[in-house]
C-alpha positions, 0 to 999 in steps of 0.5 A, spaced: 929 666 972 930 668 964 937 669 962 939 674 957 945 674 954 950 680 952 956 680 949 960 685 945 960 685 938 963 691 931 965 686 927 964 679 926 956 677 928 956 671 926 962 669 932 959 674 937 951 671 935 955 663 937 957 665 944 951 668 945 947 662 945 951 659 948 951 663 954 944 662 954 944 653 953 944 653 946 937 655 941 933 650 945 927 646 941 924 650 936 918 648 933 917 648 926 915 652 922 920 658 926 917 664 923 922 670 923 921 677 923 926 681 922 925 689 923 924 692 916 921 699 917 923 702 911 924 702 904 930 707 905 934 706 910 939 712 909 941 711 916 943 704 916 941 703 922 933 702 921 934 695 918 935 689 920 941 687 916 940 680 912 947 678 915 943 677 923 938 673 920 943 669 916 946 668 921 941 666 925 938 661 921 945 657 920 945 657 927 938 654 927 939 650 921 945 647 925 941 644 930 936 642 926 936 642 918 928 640 917 925 646 921 922 650 916 923 657 916 918 663 914 921 670 914 915 675 915 914 683 914 909 687 912 907 693 908 907 700 912 907 707 912 915 707 909 916 702 906 913 696 901 915 689 903 916 686 896 921 692 894 925 692 900 926 684 901 929 686 894 933 691 896 936 689 902 938 682 899 931 678 903 930 675 896 937 673 894 937 670 900 932 666 901 932 663 894 940 661 895 938 657 900 931 654 897 936 652 891 941 647 897 935 645 898 932 649 905 925 650 907 926 656 907 920 662 904 919 670 904 912 672 905 910 679 905 904 678 911 900 685 907 899 679 901 898 673 904 891 671 905 887 671 912 885 667 918 880 668 924 884 667 931 881 665 937 883 670 942 880 675 946 885 680 948 886 687 951 884 690 944 882 684 939 877 680 939 878 674 935 882 677 929 883 675 921 891 675 922 895 674 916 895 665 914 903 664 914 901 666 922 896 659 923 901 654 924 906 657 927 911 653 931 916 658 934 917 665 933 924 670 933 924 676 934 930 680 930 930 686 932 934 693 933 935 698 938 931 704 937 927 710 941 920 711 938 916 717 940 910 713 941 913 708 946 920 710 948 923 705 944 922 700 940 925 693 941 923 685 939 916 687 943 914 693 938 917 689 932 912 684 932 907 691 930 910 689 924 905 682 923 899 687 922 897 686 914 894 694 914 899 698 910 896 704 914 899 702 921 898 709 923 889 706 925 893 702 931 897 707 933 891 711 939 892 703 941 899 703 940 900 699 948 895 694 947 896 691 940 903 690 941 902 687 948 896 682 944 901 680 938 906 678 944 901 674 948 898 672 941 905 670 938 910 669 943 917 669 941 921 664 943 928 667 941 929 675 940 936 677 937 937 686 937 942 687 933 946 693 937 951 693 933 949 700 932 944 704 935 938 710 932 936 716 936 929 715 932 925 709 928 928 711 920 931 718 921 935 720 927 941 719 930 946 714 930 948 710 936 955 706 936 952 700 941 957 695 940 953 689 942 948 684 941 943 681 946 940 674 946 934 671 950 928 667 951 922 672 953 922 678 949 920 683 956 927 680 959 931 682 952 927 690 951 929 691 959 936 688 958 935 693 951 933 699 955 937 699 960 943 699 954 939 705 953 940 708 959 934 708 960 929 705 967 925 699 963 920 700 970 918 706 966 917 703 959 909 702 959 910 696 953 915 693 957 912 693 963 905 691 962 908 685 957 912 683 964 905 683 968 903 678 963 908 673 963 913 676 957 918 675 961 922 678 967 924 687 968 931 684 972 933 678 968 940 675 969 945 678 964 950 674 963 957 675 957 960 682 959 958 687 963 952 690 962 954 697 966 961 697 961 956 697 955 951 702 957 950 708 952 946 713 954 941 714 949 937 721 948 928 720 949 925 721 943 923 729 942 914 728 943 915 722 947 908 720 949 906 721 956 902 714 955 909 711 954 912 713 960 909 710 967 912 714 973 914 722 973 919 724 968 923 720 962 929 718 964 931 713 969 
């Protein structure tokens, strides 16, 4: 049975993350290179709740390096309709952070996947058939998806699973929106995250703009479905109604009902509003609220 850690956190992120790691029995054997995908979805995070903060990645990498100082870390993101990755890396402190660690001899690098060469992947999925994708992903040893608790009109929620959409190198990523559920499933099957972290100190009713909500927690686990199902419940939603989570669960990417350790889940629930314009195909069953 999958285990997910739910830990209250408002200020000391590193301390809470350490507690969460202990609760799931450690980070395990993370292969090298570790591809770390933070959710950086905008070049103008005016709410302060749309992008994963560099301090979150820094805390996670510190724990990874404490376990294996020789692991190679690649932090990746792509251009999208709402940002240029290189500018976002600069503006939100990622480039300065990586350069600081490189100066200490750490094998860490920053990759704009939209500028990377492409490699052919042997994969026959629901949407992708032997796709060409960025070459820094070709020799991955392990994946970490670092996301936020947000709502989305195309997928209801966006967490560890939806975060992988940012691996696609096209700037016009709306090209994939008509088949977004199949695309999310394929990306997570090709690149299964062995570590999934939700910075739930603050959530957002919306993707970039919207209403910030204080959740005051972090969520950590080894399976994206298990982590996203827990995140959905903390947001007041039933994960069994959220299409992309359910479909990923059917393909072995985690459990809709993981064992949650740490804080009591019910005491952490903050009811989010269902996103405006939620697409019918994102919802399983009638209605949009558990």
